[in-house]
TIKE-969761 format. One line per 3 residues: number of its first residue (from 1); their letters; for each residue x, y, z of N, C-alpha, C. Coordinates in pm, whole numbers, plus 50000, padded with zeros to 5 digits. Layout:
N
NUM> a> X Y Z X Y Z X Y Z | ...;
END
This chain:
371
1> mpt> 50036 49930 50028 49976 49990 49989 50097 50116 50017 | 49994 50227 49926 50138 50373 49953 50138 50421 50049 | 50229 50483 50077 50256 50542 50241 50162 50635 50192;
4> tse> 50140 50729 50315 50027 50881 50276 50143 50999 50264 | 50233 51018 50243 50338 51066 50198 50304 51104 50068 | 50338 50935 49989 50294 50916 49843 50176 50906 49829;
7> veg> 50078 50896 49871 49906 50909 49824 49899 51093 49830 | 49991 51158 49930 49940 51293 49929 50005 51371 49783 | 50159 51302 49746 50220 51375 49603 50124 51339 49540;
10> lqr> 50073 51196 49520 49976 51190 49419 49896 51295 49381 | 49831 51321 49493 49625 51403 49560 49724 51547 49475 | 49873 51582 49520 49908 51719 49548 49882 51751 49328;
13> arl> 49973 51656 49263 50001 51599 49140 49861 51633 49023 | 49761 51562 49145 49645 51581 49009 49534 51738 49081 | 49562 51785 49169 49524 51939 49230 49596 51979 49096;
16> tsv> 49691 51972 48995 49758 52016 48948 49659 52014 48824 | 49640 51912 48784 49573 51868 48643 49471 51927 48617 | 49379 51893 48775 49204 51943 48753 49181 52094 48770;
19> glg> 49311 52132 48761 49308 52319 48754 49299 52362 48957 | 49283 52304 48998 49327 52329 49125 49443 52368 49196 | 49559 52355 49156 49644 52382 49157 49669 52504 49206;
22> alr> 49834 52552 49115 49847 52748 49110 49764 52753 49011 | 49677 52868 49068 49534 52904 48976 49590 52954 48820 | 49506 52954 48728 49575 53036 48636 49496 53129 48585;
25> apg> 49555 53267 48513 49494 53338 48440 49363 53316 48367 | 49272 53365 48322 49183 53343 48205 49233 53338 48087 | 49392 53320 48071 49396 53347 47891 49519 53255 47940;
28> ddg> 49544 53163 48030 49664 53106 48034 49596 52910 48141 | 49516 52877 48075 49456 52804 48119 49467 52649 48046 | 49568 52685 47985 49619 52502 47896 49533 52447 47860;
31> aga> 49402 52514 47771 49333 52432 47715 49374 52460 47564 | 49466 52514 47507 49457 52545 47345 49472 52658 47315 | 49495 52727 47195 49527 52796 47150 49382 52883 47108;
34> gvs> 49332 53002 47152 49219 53059 47136 49097 53015 47186 | 49137 52868 47336 49040 52899 47377 49071 52917 47544 | 49002 53012 47618 49015 53084 47720 48909 53109 47836;
37> gvp> 48936 53121 47943 48841 53191 48026 48735 53049 48066 | 48607 53076 48127 48562 52941 48126 48532 52862 48029 | 48506 52879 47919 48541 52758 47800 48641 52656 47838;
40> gvv> 48776 52784 47778 48923 52675 47871 48900 52562 47975 | 48840 52619 48016 48837 52546 48161 48749 52454 48121 | 48677 52406 48057 48550 52343 48061 48612 52208 47972;
43> arl> 48749 52296 47848 48807 52221 47735 48915 52082 47824 | 48985 52175 47898 49070 52123 47960 49054 51982 48023 | 48986 52013 48098 48888 51893 48170 48830 51782 48120;
46> gav> 48815 51849 47954 48738 51715 47879 48548 51731 47873 | 48482 51726 48009 48375 51721 48078 48349 51737 48223 | 48302 51804 48241 48251 51878 48409 48086 51828 48403;
49> qsq> 48090 51758 48520 47952 51693 48576 47914 51817 48598 | 47728 51812 48575 47682 52002 48583 47526 51979 48640 | 47493 51828 48702 47325 51830 48705 47318 51958 48829;
52> elh> 47391 51960 48917 47378 52078 48997 47411 52213 48954 | 47344 52318 48872 47392 52390 48806 47452 52552 48883 | 47452 52579 49022 47490 52671 49096 47677 52594 49152;
55> ssa> 47629 52496 49179 47765 52420 49229 47859 52377 49132 | 47827 52356 48986 47863 52286 48895 47938 52429 48816 | 47826 52542 48812 47938 52686 48762 48035 52721 48908;
58> wgv> 48049 52683 49003 48141 52742 49090 48232 52638 49032 | 48235 52502 49045 48366 52424 48997 48420 52463 48884 | 48386 52504 48822 48422 52600 48712 48525 52742 48710;
61> aqr> 48447 52799 48782 48454 52987 48787 48623 52917 48904 | 48578 52836 48999 48678 52841 49114 48836 52796 49036 | 48865 52740 48939 48971 52724 48855 49003 52824 48783;
64> laa> 49002 52972 48785 49073 53072 48719 49144 53154 48869 | 49231 53223 48822 49322 53323 48924 49199 53420 49016 | 49130 53503 48873 49025 53540 48984 48879 53492 48929;
67> pat> 48815 53451 48980 48681 53337 48959 48612 53440 48899 | 48561 53303 48744 48454 53390 48672 48326 53416 48801 | 48184 53469 48741 48148 53497 48828 48007 53424 48747;
70> leq> 47934 53388 48859 47781 53279 48804 47688 53345 48696 | 47770 53478 48685 47659 53546 48521 47797 53490 48380 | 47899 53501 48403 48018 53472 48305 47988 53351 48282;
73> vqg> 47936 53241 48404 48005 53096 48327 47845 53058 48238 | 47673 53142 48320 47574 53146 48226 47597 53170 48113 | 47682 53266 48117 47715 53371 47962 47770 53312 47850;
76> ala> 47815 53153 47911 47919 53096 47821 47801 53021 47768 | 47728 52977 47890 47606 52872 47844 47511 52905 47742 | 47487 53075 47712 47399 53143 47644 47485 53133 47542;
79> dgs> 47584 53199 47479 47662 53196 47343 47692 53054 47303 | 47718 53023 47363 47736 52842 47320 47889 52815 47324 | 47927 52892 47391 48104 52851 47392 48100 52706 47490;
82> vlr> 47975 52719 47573 48023 52544 47696 47858 52570 47657 | 47848 52421 47628 47703 52350 47628 47689 52236 47731 | 47570 52252 47757 47557 52126 47901 47403 52038 47779;
85> thv> 47492 51893 47861 47391 51783 47767 47445 51665 47864 | 47358 51598 47814 47370 51407 47861 47523 51341 47836 | 47592 51374 47857 47669 51289 47770 47820 51203 47887;
88> lrp> 47925 51098 47857 47967 51026 47965 47882 50936 48027 | 47784 51000 48104 47695 50866 48178 47559 50953 48184 | 47474 50892 48254 47338 50937 48199 47252 51037 48312;
91> twh> 47324 51174 48299 47349 51304 48358 47433 51368 48332 | 47388 51536 48370 47407 51641 48289 47571 51658 48310 | 47665 51748 48182 47785 51799 48185 47839 51870 48103;
94> yvv> 47904 52003 48167 47932 52104 48027 48043 51996 47946 | 48052 52039 47822 48154 52028 47720 48176 52146 47621 | 48231 52153 47556 48287 52273 47458 48241 52176 47359;
97> ped> 48237 52288 47241 48126 52219 47113 48255 52097 47081 | 48376 52145 47035 48506 52091 46981 48488 51909 47040 | 48445 51916 47208 48505 51812 47204 48316 51680 47239;
100> lap> 48214 51770 47167 48066 51682 47196 48064 51532 47115 | 48106 51608 47014 48058 51480 46876 48173 51339 46903 | 48282 51381 46977 48362 51261 47008 48321 51186 47120;
103> lmt> 48291 51261 47227 48254 51226 47315 48101 51153 47369 | 48057 51191 47261 47914 51153 47237 47899 50984 47156 | 47980 50985 47086 48002 50857 46980 48075 50773 47121;
106> ata> 48167 50820 47150 48205 50703 47280 48130 50663 47376 | 48029 50731 47413 47925 50676 47529 47811 50671 47507 | 47745 50744 47408 47590 50726 47413 47569 50593 47350;
109> pri> 47671 50518 47303 47599 50337 47346 47569 50281 47472 | 47656 50323 47539 47657 50307 47726 47556 50363 47776 | 47538 50468 47785 47419 50575 47820 47271 50513 47763;
112> rka> 47248 50488 47666 47172 50419 47588 47107 50283 47668 | 47214 50210 47673 47213 50079 47762 47158 50136 47846 | 47226 50209 47944 47186 50202 48113 47056 50271 48119;
115> mas> 46988 50317 48036 46856 50368 48008 46763 50283 47964 | 46795 50183 47921 46680 50076 47837 46587 49994 47970 | 46655 49931 48069 46555 49907 48127 46468 49965 48181;
118> ter> 46458 50128 48217 46352 50192 48293 46254 50226 48169 | 46338 50255 48052 46250 50303 47895 46130 50185 47896 | 46207 50016 47898 46104 49937 47867 46051 49867 47945;
121> syg> 46029 49968 48094 45868 49939 48205 45828 50078 48195 | 45842 50160 48112 45732 50240 48110 45688 50265 47994 | 45767 50167 47883 45682 50122 47697 45730 50215 47653;
124> fdh> 45814 50290 47675 45863 50350 47567 45894 50312 47415 | 45849 50467 47357 45800 50406 47207 45961 50459 47128 | 46047 50349 47115 46171 50432 47042 46112 50466 46874;
127> aal> 46045 50359 46842 45971 50377 46690 45977 50516 46611 | 45904 50584 46751 45861 50684 46705 45927 50806 46765 | 46080 50773 46772 46174 50872 46769 46172 50971 46669;
130> prr> 46225 50880 46572 46277 50964 46409 46157 51073 46376 | 46054 51054 46416 45899 51129 46371 45918 51254 46446 | 45927 51237 46558 45885 51324 46684 46031 51407 46699;
133> hdv> 46164 51374 46688 46315 51438 46658 46280 51557 46545 | 46184 51508 46389 46149 51614 46349 46104 51727 46368 | 46032 51726 46453 45930 51758 46512 46016 51872 46599;
136> vag> 46057 51810 46656 46162 51928 46775 46234 51987 46705 | 46344 51905 46633 46418 51983 46562 46332 52149 46444 | 46194 52090 46397 46148 52217 46341 46106 52286 46414;
139> ala> 46080 52298 46579 46041 52344 46620 46185 52470 46703 | 46278 52391 46758 46378 52508 46769 46474 52581 46659 | 46399 52536 46530 46473 52603 46398 46443 52730 46402;
142> dgp> 46399 52780 46487 46348 52975 46490 46439 53002 46657 | 46514 52962 46698 46546 52997 46814 46513 52881 46888 | 46617 52898 47077 46637 52809 47146 46472 52800 47235;
145> ltr> 46406 52684 47326 46273 52641 47347 46334 52604 47524 | 46216 52633 47546 46221 52547 47730 46191 52383 47629 | 46186 52344 47751 46117 52163 47771 45985 52229 47748;
148> kei> 45911 52291 47837 45752 52297 47787 45694 52338 47636 | 45767 52417 47649 45745 52511 47494 45734 52382 47431 | 45879 52285 47375 45861 52202 47252 45757 52088 47290;
151> gva> 45741 52076 47420 45594 51976 47454 45519 52034 47392 | 45482 52156 47389 45335 52218 47303 45357 52166 47123 | 45439 52227 47086 45446 52194 46987 45441 52060 46918;
154> lae> 45522 51914 46992 45454 51760 46991 45337 51722 47002 | 45268 51782 47143 45139 51780 47119 45063 51853 47035 | 45102 51959 46964 45043 52012 46795 45008 51931 46726;
157> aeg> 45119 51867 46688 45174 51792 46611 45113 51611 46607 | 45053 51577 46733 45045 51462 46758 44953 51437 46778 | 44843 51563 46825 44719 51542 46888 44683 51448 47034;
160> apl> 44798 51470 47125 44770 51445 47275 44919 51497 47317 | 44912 51565 47451 45085 51578 47510 45142 51439 47537 | 45263 51466 47562 45310 51318 47630 45369 51439 47753;
163> daw> 45366 51296 47906 45392 51338 47993 45543 51369 48027 | 45538 51444 48164 45677 51475 48139 45827 51404 48138 | 45791 51234 48172 45896 51161 48193 45876 51173 48045;
166> hlg> 45802 51096 48013 45871 51069 47795 45891 51175 47752 | 45880 51318 47771 45923 51423 47730 46084 51428 47725 | 46104 51380 47848 46227 51413 47924 46309 51323 47858;
169> qlm> 46285 51188 47833 46387 51075 47800 46407 51151 47601 | 46276 51194 47581 46295 51191 47428 46398 51290 47369 | 46374 51423 47481 46482 51500 47428 46634 51440 47496;
172> mha> 46656 51331 47562 46782 51285 47634 46800 51238 47512 | 46749 51173 47430 46761 51139 47279 46845 51178 47199 | 46743 51277 47206 46782 51412 47091 46916 51450 47105;
175> eld> 46970 51442 47259 47084 51501 47292 47176 51388 47230 | 47169 51242 47289 47276 51192 47290 47225 51152 47097 | 47153 51191 47012 47209 51152 46856 47209 51295 46808;
178> liv> 47280 51451 46914 47369 51535 46822 47273 51635 46826 | 47141 51624 46776 47003 51682 46762 47056 51832 46825 | 47022 51837 46962 47006 51917 47083 47149 51926 47177;
181> asg> 47121 52084 47230 47205 52084 47341 47160 52208 47453 | 47197 52222 47515 47131 52388 47616 47134 52472 47500 | 47061 52562 47524 47080 52673 47485 47052 52780 47635;
184> pmr> 47043 52930 47598 47082 53008 47669 46941 53003 47804 | 46983 53035 47940 46901 53014 48011 46768 53151 48015 | 46651 53118 48046 46531 53219 48090 46481 53255 48219;
187> gkq> 46561 53321 48313 46516 53328 48400 46533 53200 48485 | 46533 53104 48527 46533 53025 48643 46541 52891 48542 | 46451 52896 48417 46406 52774 48252 46497 52793 48190;
190> aty> 46598 52656 48178 46651 52597 48096 46581 52584 47958 | 46652 52610 47859 46604 52564 47712 46704 52466 47621 | 46680 52441 47517 46743 52393 47447 46767 52457 47323;
193> rll> 46904 52404 47240 46891 52471 47139 46952 52355 46993 | 46942 52439 46871 46925 52326 46774 47073 52319 46746 | 47189 52190 46741 47268 52179 46719 47342 52176 46563;
196> aeq> 47476 52234 46497 47474 52237 46375 47526 52077 46337 | 47502 52048 46234 47567 51924 46177 47724 51895 46221 | 47729 51733 46317 47828 51698 46392 47950 51640 46301;
199> rsw> 48092 51681 46284 48161 51599 46196 48126 51429 46260 | 48122 51311 46205 48141 51176 46239 48261 51156 46257 | 48272 51038 46378 48401 51002 46459 48383 50865 46451;
202> deh> 48469 50791 46415 48476 50630 46428 48490 50634 46595 | 48406 50467 46628 48419 50479 46816 48564 50495 46870 | 48615 50359 46783 48777 50346 46856 48829 50477 46920;
205> aar> 48804 50594 46749 48905 50706 46776 48811 50755 46875 | 48723 50777 46899 48652 50882 46975 48677 50866 47149 | 48721 50721 47099 48700 50644 47273 48868 50657 47299;
208> vhl> 48968 50736 47225 49079 50723 47175 49086 50933 47268 | 49042 50992 47159 48989 51080 47228 48983 51097 47368 | 48857 51060 47424 48833 51035 47539 48902 51016 47646;
211> ara> 48993 50912 47615 49089 50885 47726 49208 50989 47756 | 49236 51043 47594 49347 51143 47629 49288 51290 47682 | 49130 51346 47650 49134 51425 47749 49088 51430 47900;
214> yvr> 49040 51271 47912 49064 51285 48097 49181 51260 48162 | 49268 51180 48084 49448 51203 48126 49451 51316 48140 | 49425 51441 48038 49486 51524 47989 49448 51609 48165;
217> ghg> 49324 51622 48148 49332 51696 48276 49197 51615 48390 | 49286 51509 48435 49271 51417 48565 49398 51365 48624 | 49518 51319 48519 49595 51264 48606 49730 51328 48656;
220> pcr> 49768 51240 48726 49825 51070 48652 49693 51006 48752 | 49681 50875 48660 49570 50847 48679 49511 50692 48610 | 49441 50601 48651 49455 50465 48587 49358 50459 48482;
223> aed> 49343 50361 48434 49273 50307 48286 49127 50302 48371 | 49109 50232 48477 48989 50204 48528 48927 50316 48574 | 49001 50418 48591 48928 50592 48581 48887 50617 48491;
226> vaw> 48954 50605 48394 48896 50630 48247 48760 50554 48183 | 48806 50440 48238 48653 50328 48206 48550 50357 48320 | 48532 50442 48425 48438 50508 48519 48375 50628 48496;
229> wgt> 48465 50731 48423 48445 50832 48379 48330 50825 48258 | 48372 50789 48154 48358 50765 48010 48256 50621 48035 | 48198 50567 48118 48095 50441 48113 48116 50366 48009;
232> ltk> 48274 50364 48007 48381 50266 47887 48352 50103 47964 | 48347 50002 47906 48431 49855 47928 48560 49869 47975 | 48618 49809 48049 48797 49847 48088 48841 49787 47985;
235> taa> 48815 49659 47938 48900 49634 47840 48866 49760 47720 | 48766 49816 47707 48775 49950 47598 48852 50069 47664 | 48857 50085 47755 48961 50229 47826 49026 50164 47789;
238> raa> 49130 50066 47850 49271 49998 47849 49303 50010 47679 | 49205 49925 47569 49266 49977 47491 49324 50127 47389 | 49183 50227 47468 49188 50377 47439 49294 50437 47488;
241> vad> 49350 50416 47613 49477 50451 47697 49589 50428 47575 | 49586 50242 47555 49732 50259 47456 49720 50326 47364 | 49678 50355 47291 49643 50418 47182 49652 50565 47173;
244> agl> 49647 50630 47261 49661 50799 47361 49766 50825 47306 | 49904 50779 47285 50034 50859 47320 49996 50896 47439 | 49957 50898 47534 49995 50906 47691 50154 50813 47699;
247> trh> 50174 50886 47864 50322 50854 47943 50270 50733 48043 | 50352 50671 48091 50297 50503 48222 50383 50570 48289 | 50322 50531 48408 50422 50544 48532 50414 50441 48612;
250> eia> 50494 50402 48690 50446 50282 48756 50467 50320 48955 | 50377 50391 49000 50413 50470 49150 50362 50390 49253 | 50401 50387 49304 50373 50360 49459 50240 50215 49452;
253> glt> 50269 50142 49387 50237 50004 49347 50135 50050 49263 | 50089 50106 49176 50002 50173 49076 50067 50186 48941 | 49974 50157 48845 50025 50185 48711 49954 50338 48663;
256> lwt> 49969 50443 48652 49925 50554 48598 49968 50592 48483 | 49905 50704 48442 49869 50750 48327 49890 50907 48330 | 49970 51026 48221 49983 51150 48192 49951 51162 48117;
259> dgd> 49959 51337 48093 49992 51350 47913 50092 51411 47903 | 50260 51345 47899 50392 51421 47938 50410 51402 48068 | 50485 51482 48151 50566 51436 48268 50479 51449 48357;
262> lpe> 50459 51426 48465 50422 51451 48568 50389 51588 48625 | 50219 51594 48617 50269 51748 48655 50280 51802 48829 | 50351 51949 48833 50421 52002 48915 50344 51973 48977;
265> pap> 50371 51912 49162 50266 51932 49267 50179 52064 49295 | 50079 52082 49357 50060 52204 49369 50078 52218 49513 | 50115 52365 49542 50154 52438 49659 50137 52362 49729;
268> agt> 50261 52322 49869 50212 52264 49991 50114 52329 50066 | 49990 52271 50117 49857 52373 50222 49834 52411 50124 | 49783 52364 49995 49708 52404 49905 49511 52379 50001;
271> vrl> 49454 52420 49999 49291 52418 50041 49217 52479 49930 | 49083 52392 49931 49005 52444 49801 48824 52395 49897 | 48794 52422 49856 48589 52408 49848 48543 52381 49755;
274> lsv> 48540 52262 49739 48462 52199 49599 48315 52187 49575 | 48283 52167 49508 48185 52193 49422 48129 52024 49446 | 47990 52024 49484 47906 51907 49455 47943 51824 49321;
277> yde> 47995 51647 49381 48046 51639 49264 48185 51680 49152 | 48280 51748 49212 48428 51783 49130 48488 51684 49041 | 48554 51684 48895 48564 51666 48860 48702 51615 48928;
280> ffc> 48785 51649 49038 48862 51597 49121 48839 51487 49175 | 48732 51433 49195 48690 51324 49254 48579 51235 49203 | 48610 51283 49033 48507 51121 48918 48617 51086 48866;
283> hdf> 48621 50995 48952 48689 50830 48921 48621 50741 49002 | 48723 50604 48968 48675 50522 49035 48771 50464 49116 | 48676 50494 49280 48795 50507 49397 48818 50353 49444;
286> ksw> 48754 50206 49372 48793 50112 49408 48943 50076 49380 | 49046 50039 49506 49175 50044 49507 49226 50174 49449 | 49199 50293 49496 49278 50409 49499 49307 50417 49611;
289> psl> 49397 50469 49631 49413 50465 49834 49340 50522 49882 | 49282 50510 49993 49224 50609 50114 49265 50763 50112 | 49150 50881 50077 49166 50984 50101 49149 51052 50226;
292> trd> 49127 50993 50280 49096 51001 50470 49136 50924 50603 | 49111 50991 50647 49216 50868 50802 49130 50787 50839 | 48979 50827 50876 48884 50748 50950 48740 50716 50909;
295> gmp> 48740 50797 50745 48608 50808 50661 48579 50912 50669 | 48462 50958 50642 48352 51075 50631 48202 51063 50626 | 48161 51149 50679 47975 51158 50660 47933 51144 50523;
298> srw> 47835 51080 50470 47850 51084 50350 47787 51181 50292 | 47675 51313 50407 47645 51440 50388 47736 51513 50292 | 47815 51487 50341 47962 51566 50312 47953 51547 50117;
301> lyt> 47907 51455 50063 47938 51449 49962 47823 51522 49870 | 47698 51523 49933 47609 51562 49834 47567 51770 49915 | 47663 51839 49967 47720 51971 49970 47810 52024 49924;
304> glv> 47941 51934 49918 48080 52032 49922 48187 51926 49994 | 48301 51895 49914 48419 51878 50040 48531 51986 50030 | 48576 51978 50120 48683 52059 50201 48846 51957 50147;
307> vvd> 48895 52023 50089 49031 51921 50030 49150 52007 50103 | 49229 51937 50179 49355 52038 50181 49498 51949 50204 | 49546 51995 50083 49617 51931 49989 49599 51763 49894;
310> gmi> 49481 51837 49906 49438 51675 49799 49342 51570 49879 | 49409 51614 49995 49341 51512 50076 49176 51529 50149 | 49040 51462 50204 48911 51515 50208 49001 51576 50345;
313> agg> 48894 51666 50409 48956 51702 50547 48826 51784 50578 | 48669 51766 50528 48579 51795 50570 48450 51823 50518 | 48339 51862 50514 48264 51919 50448 48217 52072 50436;
316> wsr> 48150 52114 50310 48127 52231 50341 47974 52265 50257 | 47875 52367 50376 47803 52361 50236 47739 52538 50272 | 47645 52599 50189 47627 52756 50161 47490 52804 50172;
319> vlk> 47467 52883 50236 47270 52934 50216 47289 53051 50153 | 47257 53050 50004 47235 53207 49964 47148 53307 50054 | 47163 53440 50097 47058 53528 50086 47070 53647 50008;
322> aqt> 47019 53720 50024 46962 53864 49913 47100 53886 49944 | 47150 53899 50030 47311 54021 50029 47393 53970 50063 | 47394 53840 50139 47526 53740 50159 47511 53558 50146;
325> vel> 47609 53544 50129 47662 53359 50155 47709 53354 50256 | 47622 53242 50341 47666 53184 50435 47680 53088 50453 | 47850 53056 50442 47927 52956 50460 47941 52867 50580;
328> tve> 47923 52735 50570 48003 52658 50697 48061 52547 50712 | 48218 52512 50744 48261 52422 50701 48260 52320 50845 | 48283 52157 50815 48232 52100 50925 48414 52013 50892;
331> lmd> 48506 51979 50954 48609 51963 50946 48681 51881 51096 | 48776 51705 50995 48781 51653 51112 48859 51686 51185 | 48944 51763 51187 49100 51836 51243 49024 51966 51272;
334> eps> 49128 52034 51415 49136 52134 51450 49206 52242 51342 | 49209 52334 51276 49262 52372 51210 49362 52462 51213 | 49520 52471 51187 49571 52544 51169 49532 52693 51168;
337> atv> 49602 52789 51205 49586 52948 51153 49609 52974 51049 | 49718 52862 50965 49751 52873 50774 49616 52822 50704 | 49549 52692 50745 49427 52613 50705 49325 52721 50705;
340> wsa> 49302 52804 50822 49184 52866 50853 49178 53015 50751 | 49311 53071 50748 49305 53196 50688 49297 53171 50516 | 49387 52974 50478 49305 52954 50295 49193 52931 50300;
343> lea> 49121 52876 50415 48964 52871 50410 48876 53047 50392 | 48900 53118 50450 48881 53228 50451 48884 53325 50311 | 49028 53287 50225 49069 53301 50133 48932 53232 50014;
346> eag> 48936 53156 50053 48815 53070 49936 48694 53110 49965 | 48661 53159 50036 48511 53174 50119 48490 53331 50035 | 48602 53370 50008 48583 53522 49970 48543 53508 49830;
349> ryg> 48695 53430 49748 48664 53376 49626 48508 53326 49574 | 48441 53248 49672 48293 53237 49661 48240 53337 49664 | 48266 53433 49768 48155 53504 49734 48196 53634 49619;
352> afc> 48255 53671 49608 48259 53732 49461 48266 53677 49293 | 48211 53500 49354 48169 53457 49242 48014 53447 49265 | 47942 53468 49353 47809 53457 49389 47786 53596 49374;
355> glg> 47840 53689 49380 47842 53851 49443 47797 53932 49505 | 47826 53830 49623 47731 53838 49773 47817 53787 49879 | 47843 53890 49996 47932 53900 50079 47904 53770 50171;
358> ptl> 48090 53724 50160 48048 53603 50227 48074 53612 50396 | 48053 53514 50492 48055 53495 50615 48090 53362 50618 | 48210 53327 50695 48191 53200 50737 48212 53151 50902;
361> arg> 48155 53051 50886 48161 52951 51059 48175 52811 51048 | 48254 52760 51162 48243 52625 51191 48106 52581 51219 | 48062 52451 51256 47985 52412 51210 47912 52289 51173;
364> pvg> 47834 52203 51222 47784 52106 51143 47706 52120 51011 | 47756 52072 50880 47698 52062 50756 47567 52053 50733 | 47529 52172 50707 47312 52141 50653 47292 52116 50550;
367> kgt> 47178 52157 50485 47132 52142 50331 47213 52180 50290 | 47191 52326 50320 47265 52445 50174 47193 52476 50097 | 47269 52501 49995 47249 52565 49847 47325 52465 49770;
370> ig> 47289 52394 49692 47372 52309 49629 47313 52332 49448 | 47173 52388 49418 47145 52332 49294 47167 52502 49221;
END
């Protein structure tokens, strides 16, 4: 088993690759020429789990030296430089348009398989999809619409409405078929936009693209982590990793992969307040060394994790009010003055993201605000 210092070394390297180490200026996010700011963060990570809109927006924003605001993340969704869709797994993710087709080609077959059992139990009509997708595409030709508005167009075309579950499932299939993705928010209502025709990808080439994207934004990592992130079989993931031109390392009894040299470790004492389902923890924890001393309350997973040097140090929650955001941290150990100061700095960054004055206190993590 790896020693504690070896595990912390790996975690500090991973903090760097996932963009949580030495934070990057908006034009220096390592995503490639012409991609910066919010889209650059998403491009570097490959995709970002995003079913919780507010929390996932923080997960993107906090990876910039001066955090993007919630409005700036929403602006990237509005202008289409970041899309939100069901990809990788049967849940929402942010992705940049350039990565959408290969990631969807690699993962849509497994997502459909995961959906099949529930669809059978509800009598979902796959034969009607082409006809209904034509109606959806026609309705969106004049601009983005909410799901309710799309439902109205379908009801007019078919003479009867679809219930909420069938409509949602229909739209997920439209996403998997690369017909639609997210549009701009309309108040608190999400919309869909019609996608331009996408480039076709060979499925193995798409899986290689996925493996390279994951390792670039999450390594050092294992092939099993690529499989978990992309809902691939372990055999397919290993083949994709082998063909992706990555660098193999044998460290602490683990076979790990990076895109080039091992990342420079994050500065010692790095403290982060992570979003719910943050990409730092989007991997297969089976056989990965423990990141806590004595385990942790499961409720922390659904509010947010506090990490110190990449190790789980506590949980946090937040309550949004009219003028302030109240942050509560529940820590495993008494924090040093240095750690508390770093937590205060993180609270200040979160307040800037929200546009609210932050307060920080210790106590039991409550339900808070995650959506």
